[in-house]
VOGU-3710 file (C-alpha; in Angstrom, 3 decimals, decimal comma):
1> mkiafhgaar> 72,438/-39,631/45,493  70,910/-36,443/46,887  71,574/-34,824/49,794  68,532/-31,743/50,672  69,063/-29,839/53,316  64,973/-28,587/54,578  65,711/-26,997/58,276  69,171/-25,367/60,404  70,118/-24,295/57,394  72,575/-21,176/57,529
11> avtgskhlit> 70,063/-20,906/61,210  70,070/-23,149/64,224  67,095/-24,377/64,742  64,629/-27,211/62,555  66,823/-30,012/61,895  65,813/-32,309/58,725  67,971/-33,069/56,650  66,477/-35,793/53,767  68,798/-38,373/51,428  67,407/-39,446/48,346
21> lkdntqilld> 68,751/-42,760/46,432  68,667/-43,517/42,889  65,892/-46,298/43,610  63,401/-43,489/45,599  65,037/-44,654/48,917  64,842/-41,391/51,010  66,594/-40,915/55,096  65,445/-38,490/56,770  67,975/-37,189/59,764  66,056/-35,985/62,057
31> cgmfqgmgev> 62,679/-34,092/61,994  63,020/-30,838/64,361  60,549/-28,039/64,890  61,654/-24,179/64,044  61,886/-21,778/66,902  62,654/-18,668/67,427  62,200/-17,361/64,078  59,406/-14,933/64,607  56,634/-14,657/62,551  57,488/-17,284/59,744
41> tdklngyfgf> 58,166/-19,832/62,931  54,431/-21,801/62,327  54,994/-20,987/58,686  58,007/-23,142/58,466  56,490/-26,119/60,897  53,587/-25,841/58,508  55,010/-27,446/55,886  57,869/-29,782/54,950  59,465/-29,604/51,381  58,433/-32,589/50,973
51> kpsavtymil> 56,382/-35,907/51,471  56,047/-37,238/54,815  54,614/-40,919/53,741  58,001/-41,095/50,921  60,645/-41,148/53,659  61,228/-45,164/53,842  63,687/-44,580/56,990  64,113/-42,276/59,733  66,625/-41,418/61,798  67,099/-38,975/65,223
61> shahidhcgl> 70,444/-38,083/66,287  68,754/-36,739/69,453  65,845/-35,682/71,516  65,965/-31,862/71,992  62,445/-30,029/70,392  64,461/-28,670/67,408  65,239/-32,070/66,376  62,491/-34,546/66,909  59,415/-31,908/67,340  58,246/-32,629/64,287
71> lprlvaegft> 58,500/-36,010/64,258  54,214/-36,908/65,274  53,351/-34,419/62,211  55,652/-36,733/59,901  53,552/-39,715/60,958  50,041/-37,511/60,280  51,036/-36,541/57,345  51,895/-40,287/56,171  55,072/-41,251/57,275  54,880/-44,916/58,239
81> gtiystpatm> 58,620/-46,329/58,514  60,797/-46,999/61,474  62,339/-44,327/63,398  66,080/-45,371/64,495  67,019/-44,185/67,731  69,364/-44,429/70,931  67,807/-46,179/74,400  67,728/-42,443/76,072  67,004/-40,359/73,123  63,465/-42,277/73,002
91> dlarilmmds> 62,741/-42,024/76,547  63,808/-38,475/76,332  61,682/-37,827/72,927  58,903/-39,544/74,871  58,569/-36,928/77,329  59,188/-34,014/75,447  56,912/-34,908/72,382  54,557/-34,862/74,612  54,976/-31,911/76,816  54,696/-30,377/72,882
101> akiqtqdaey> 51,414/-31,924/72,098  49,972/-30,650/75,070  51,679/-26,706/74,789  50,439/-26,267/71,357  46,782/-27,968/71,932  46,425/-25,640/75,078  47,911/-22,458/72,985  45,483/-23,814/70,315  42,328/-23,615/72,887  43,024/-20,731/74,466
111> anrqlsrgee> 43,523/-18,493/70,685  40,437/-20,329/69,790  38,123/-18,627/72,441  39,537/-15,258/70,878  38,126/-15,360/67,558  35,462/-13,006/66,329  32,938/-14,800/64,628  33,404/-16,000/60,663  37,921/-16,269/61,572  39,401/-19,543/61,298
121> teeplyteed> 40,423/-21,896/64,160  43,655/-22,474/65,111  45,022/-26,187/64,579  48,345/-27,643/66,431  50,624/-29,430/64,831  50,214/-32,304/66,730  48,392/-34,399/69,235  48,926/-37,013/72,189  47,713/-38,844/69,796  50,003/-38,683/67,741
131> viktlgqfki> 52,957/-38,685/69,696  51,945/-42,479/71,545  51,685/-42,872/67,498  55,535/-41,656/66,097  56,599/-43,462/69,433  55,185/-47,127/68,689  57,607/-46,408/65,332  60,516/-45,898/67,193  63,436/-48,483/66,941  66,334/-49,138/69,271
141> vnynedfeis> 70,116/-48,649/68,436  72,754/-48,759/70,874  75,858/-47,145/70,462  78,624/-48,734/69,068  76,143/-51,208/67,194  76,361/-52,084/63,453  72,705/-52,128/62,443  71,456/-53,190/59,227  68,654/-51,552/57,732  68,724/-53,064/55,208
151> pelslrftda> 70,816/-55,036/52,515  72,462/-51,302/50,961  71,911/-49,660/54,314  73,767/-49,468/57,689  73,509/-47,424/60,618  75,955/-46,865/63,608  75,485/-44,644/66,238  78,042/-42,970/68,389  78,042/-40,818/72,039  78,387/-36,776/70,717
161> ghivgsaavh> 78,129/-35,650/74,410  75,381/-33,404/74,280  72,956/-34,338/76,227  71,481/-38,013/77,407  71,227/-40,025/74,405  72,806/-38,087/72,066  74,779/-39,011/69,239  76,708/-38,832/65,683  75,382/-41,038/62,818  77,338/-42,696/60,241
171> laikeddeti> 75,800/-44,855/58,386  77,591/-46,982/55,213  75,292/-46,542/51,615  75,546/-49,136/49,481  74,529/-47,468/45,520  75,795/-47,990/41,655  78,573/-50,849/43,297  80,239/-48,564/45,808  79,770/-48,202/49,458  79,345/-44,013/50,883
181> rltfsgdvgr> 80,479/-43,061/54,276  78,295/-41,065/55,360  78,729/-39,024/58,707  76,009/-36,884/60,553  77,311/-35,263/64,007  73,686/-34,263/65,248  74,907/-31,885/67,807  78,143/-32,232/69,168  78,455/-31,619/73,280  81,573/-30,267/74,806
191> ygdlllkspq> 84,741/-32,434/76,086  85,410/-32,312/79,587  81,640/-31,713/79,842  80,238/-31,645/83,850  78,141/-34,738/83,273  78,221/-36,435/80,462  81,351/-38,217/78,286  82,839/-36,560/75,538  82,260/-37,087/72,345  83,576/-40,223/70,628
201> kfpqadyiim> 86,050/-40,885/67,467  84,573/-42,443/64,342  85,524/-44,603/61,547  86,070/-41,884/58,626  83,761/-40,661/55,952  83,307/-40,046/52,876  81,026/-37,122/53,456  79,866/-35,386/56,298  77,571/-33,464/57,848  78,569/-30,674/60,230
211> estygdslhk> 76,317/-28,989/63,257  78,837/-25,537/63,621  76,423/-23,539/66,128  79,701/-21,932/67,532  82,137/-22,149/65,499  83,263/-19,182/65,479  83,495/-19,118/69,889  85,214/-20,741/72,622  83,678/-21,329/76,226  86,133/-21,137/77,871
221> dlepienmll> 85,484/-18,994/81,121  88,091/-18,757/83,880  86,946/-19,643/86,781  85,018/-23,093/86,842  80,780/-23,647/86,717  80,387/-24,131/90,572  82,257/-20,663/91,338  80,390/-18,654/89,103  77,418/-20,153/89,867  78,236/-19,645/93,965
231> eiitqtclvk> 79,008/-15,660/93,389  76,110/-14,544/91,163  74,157/-16,888/93,889  76,030/-14,932/96,870  75,458/-10,848/95,723  71,646/-11,329/94,179  70,087/-13,154/97,329  72,392/-12,884/99,636  73,765/-9,331/99,641  71,384/-7,639/97,839
241> kgklvipafs> 68,090/-10,005/98,929  66,871/-10,112/95,411  65,708/-13,686/92,995  67,605/-15,249/90,368  65,653/-16,350/87,680  67,345/-19,166/85,719  65,925/-19,468/81,965  67,319/-23,400/81,432  66,227/-26,182/78,816  64,589/-29,122/80,757
251> vgrtqellya> 67,244/-31,300/79,209  71,020/-31,034/80,049  71,124/-27,267/81,576  68,743/-28,066/84,248  71,044/-31,295/85,255  74,246/-29,246/85,217  72,301/-26,653/87,746  71,450/-29,428/89,557  75,260/-30,918/90,014  76,469/-28,246/90,090
261> lnglelknkl> 74,954/-27,187/93,059  75,488/-30,646/94,760  78,880/-29,868/94,729  78,915/-26,817/96,365  76,440/-28,273/99,312  78,886/-31,374/99,285  81,589/-28,777/99,879  79,348/-27,100/102,000  79,602/-24,344/100,191  76,141/-23,537/98,802
271> pdvpffvdsp> 74,079/-20,745/100,293  71,305/-21,247/102,356  68,542/-20,128/100,311  65,625/-21,760/98,763  66,274/-23,401/95,400  62,954/-24,025/93,384  63,087/-26,157/89,481  59,867/-24,922/88,450  59,394/-26,945/85,205  56,977/-30,423/85,625
281> lsiqatevlk> 59,344/-31,454/82,411  62,735/-30,858/84,017  61,018/-33,623/86,997  60,877/-36,156/84,078  63,965/-35,273/82,206  66,193/-35,644/85,342  64,914/-39,136/86,395  65,012/-40,536/82,729  69,353/-39,303/83,073  68,848/-40,998/86,267
291> nhpevynngv> 67,846/-43,860/84,174  70,755/-43,845/82,526  73,673/-44,107/84,874  75,757/-45,769/81,707  76,359/-42,085/79,749  78,120/-40,359/82,991  81,601/-39,490/82,604  84,390/-40,722/85,736  84,313/-37,199/87,699  80,183/-38,005/87,958
301> kevlkidedp> 80,910/-41,951/88,847  82,967/-40,900/91,801  80,680/-38,869/93,225  78,132/-41,732/93,266  80,800/-42,975/95,128  79,930/-40,928/97,618  76,128/-39,475/96,911  73,652/-41,557/96,191  72,058/-38,720/94,010  74,019/-35,423/92,457
311> fafkglkfie> 71,046/-34,005/91,410  68,554/-33,046/94,866  70,436/-30,940/97,444  69,371/-28,968/100,174  66,919/-26,524/99,851  66,248/-27,405/96,988  62,206/-28,046/95,592  60,610/-29,322/92,872  57,877/-27,639/91,249  54,248/-29,291/89,691
321> sveeskalnn> 51,601/-27,375/89,962  50,815/-24,249/88,610  49,332/-22,618/91,990  52,613/-23,458/93,401  54,368/-21,734/90,551  52,495/-19,108/90,742  53,075/-18,615/94,689  56,741/-18,434/94,017  56,198/-15,085/92,204  54,049/-13,389/95,353
331> nprpcviisa> 56,741/-15,025/97,511  59,326/-11,780/98,384  61,612/-13,594/100,057  65,239/-14,537/97,963  65,304/-17,492/95,862  66,782/-19,281/93,150  64,037/-20,418/90,573  65,318/-22,265/87,660  62,756/-22,746/85,054  62,364/-23,708/81,057
341> sgmaeggrvr> 62,342/-22,999/78,725  66,236/-21,930/77,918  65,618/-19,156/75,829  62,577/-17,593/77,225  60,747/-17,928/74,457  57,388/-20,194/76,267  56,640/-22,275/79,456  56,644/-20,334/83,463  59,620/-19,350/83,310  58,250/-15,892/81,530
351> hhirntvsnq> 55,892/-14,870/84,618  59,189/-15,123/86,661  61,262/-13,127/84,562  57,855/-10,265/83,618  58,229/-10,328/87,955  61,322/-9,818/88,703  63,158/-8,131/85,311  62,427/-4,565/87,066  63,894/-4,655/89,973  67,706/-4,396/90,154
361> kntilmvgyc> 67,793/-6,912/93,093  67,021/-9,621/91,277  69,258/-11,151/88,284  68,353/-13,357/85,162  71,396/-15,668/84,179  71,139/-17,230/80,770  73,106/-20,913/80,995  73,230/-21,803/77,642  73,053/-20,638/73,320  70,351/-18,226/73,188
371> spdslagrll> 69,239/-17,085/69,529  69,122/-12,988/68,894  65,700/-13,032/68,416  64,725/-14,762/71,655  63,372/-12,924/74,477  66,798/-13,759/76,440  69,209/-13,238/73,346  67,440/-9,764/73,338  68,021/-9,581/76,989  71,783/-10,444/76,642
381> agdksiylfr> 71,860/-7,900/74,203  71,399/-5,408/76,770  67,538/-4,141/75,458  66,596/-1,605/78,285  62,351/-2,848/77,723  61,068/-5,559/76,928  57,718/-6,537/75,614  55,795/-9,111/77,204  52,420/-10,556/78,285  51,534/-7,376/76,400
391> enlnvaadik> 53,444/-5,153/78,976  56,253/-3,078/78,229  58,771/-3,449/81,665  61,948/-2,104/81,637  64,940/-4,045/81,983  66,400/-2,884/85,354  67,562/-6,734/86,929  71,315/-7,807/86,120  71,104/-9,938/83,194  74,026/-12,252/83,301
401> sirsmsahgd> 75,501/-15,202/81,230  77,523/-18,641/81,783  78,977/-19,355/78,244  80,717/-22,489/79,201  77,789/-24,258/80,276  76,238/-25,051/76,419  75,930/-28,306/75,655  77,669/-27,415/71,887  80,934/-27,325/71,884  82,819/-24,474/70,531
411> yedllhflsc> 85,130/-24,494/67,517  87,680/-26,208/69,322  85,586/-29,131/70,142  84,410/-29,424/66,608  87,730/-29,537/65,202  88,203/-31,699/67,966  85,272/-34,133/67,212  86,977/-34,351/63,429  90,362/-35,202/64,395  89,891/-38,603/63,605
421> qdpalvqqlf> 89,183/-37,701/60,453  91,373/-37,453/56,993  90,742/-34,319/55,363  91,963/-36,082/52,425  89,352/-38,463/52,124  86,478/-36,407/52,876  85,256/-35,756/49,488  82,644/-33,169/50,941  81,560/-31,076/54,615  78,130/-29,434/54,863
431> lvhgeydvqq> 77,741/-27,557/57,504  74,462/-27,051/59,046  72,871/-26,323/62,239  74,598/-22,589/62,452  74,297/-18,542/61,945  75,498/-17,610/57,859  78,419/-15,613/59,594  79,745/-17,812/61,906  79,690/-21,030/59,418  81,823/-19,138/57,245
441> nfaqrlkdhg> 84,318/-18,136/59,888  84,335/-21,897/60,689  84,820/-22,633/56,781  88,102/-21,008/57,172  89,089/-22,844/60,031  88,410/-26,247/58,362  90,056/-24,724/55,521  93,316/-24,300/57,692  92,790/-27,406/58,719  92,937/-29,538/55,396
451> fkhiaipeyr> 89,599/-30,334/55,016  89,364/-28,420/51,234  85,678/-29,283/49,991  83,392/-27,492/52,254  79,683/-26,008/51,607  76,788/-24,247/53,519  73,111/-24,971/52,090  70,567/-22,585/51,637  67,453/-23,374/52,972  65,967/-26,232/50,784
461> qeyeynkepa> 69,010/-26,788/48,588  69,533/-29,472/47,360  72,855/-31,168/46,439  73,593/-34,354/44,156  76,364/-37,177/44,378  78,046/-36,915/40,818  81,184/-38,071/41,603  83,388/-35,178/39,594  84,415/-34,402/41,728  82,275/-34,193/44,946
471> ws> 79,115/-32,838/43,983  77,303/-30,048/41,799
//
């Protein structure tokens, strides 16, 4: 058995891990799009590094684009096998991949209109037709169901608590008269999340592929999220009479924000200002979450006893049309605008940032992980000017962050996730989905907790199982 790491290797995006067995069965764990990698992003997304038609099975941990976003490309290039996911992951992947295809098509059409004669035209990575074909290859597997993919391979999903439908992947692989148990964490959520159940315990693994996004960070804030939101809204909208712009991922962060704001209304503390969710994708993602109440934690279930819709409150309006979105920028009234994307690398939020970033009355609030190279990351780093829509813009608005709203667990959460394992029985632990310096720090923490064999794969590095001592 071999494992090759074709994405999220010493980086936090493009998750793709390919297992190859002796009989040439190939199992692909995730097929994510690279995002926010600067000039090399398009190149990374345009070449897999393996042959899609040779992949036998594909297993999807969750529906974030950096985990599912290249599935239609995989299918378009010849993958004809089955894609295994939880029910909610399929529902989310449908809307996210369709949105991605639409954006790519629009971007390609725009770029081609700007071409000079003789220049090569740009093509999208995939189309909506590719997405439809991809969805036809999905197979639903419920949490905690032992599903036999083949006589040599069985699958179990456990709840990873990251987003609706997210799962850790557990494989039992029979090879050479022995059974190898391999766990892929996917992305691990928070224990005590605002909305979702905590990550589940899982059976003992021989080998673990483990995410490490926040392997050297703690998310603890001194105040509850509701209190921090109330303070920022009050200061920005009521005291300074400005606008609060919140870049937020359509899946996860937007729903947590709505839930927290709804909580303020239930306590009669919600400021009387307009609230806008300017992201059609966020509207669809919120509906998916409403359709899967099985993922809610006990706190949400208690709220549902007194409030039939915990994601709606006074003053909230969902914006769908481009005309309505543009109108928000022309309206000087104080308001709160929640808009995708979370790293401000695309979508309508970039227009709202352009409109607000140079006015000290306004605030831009980050509520999740931001890669250093992203627009949101540069703002958080304190850049005094940004280049956006071919303009150099001074940064005068307040830039704030609520780190505890990250969907990724911090190092205490990650260690908690692994606490169900006997470190002496884990023959190799691979760290993925993290920046290299963070992974090195987390590796030391893992060693302090008894895990002896830890590898941090490089991009496209391959490991081969050879029993002595574990991997070469």
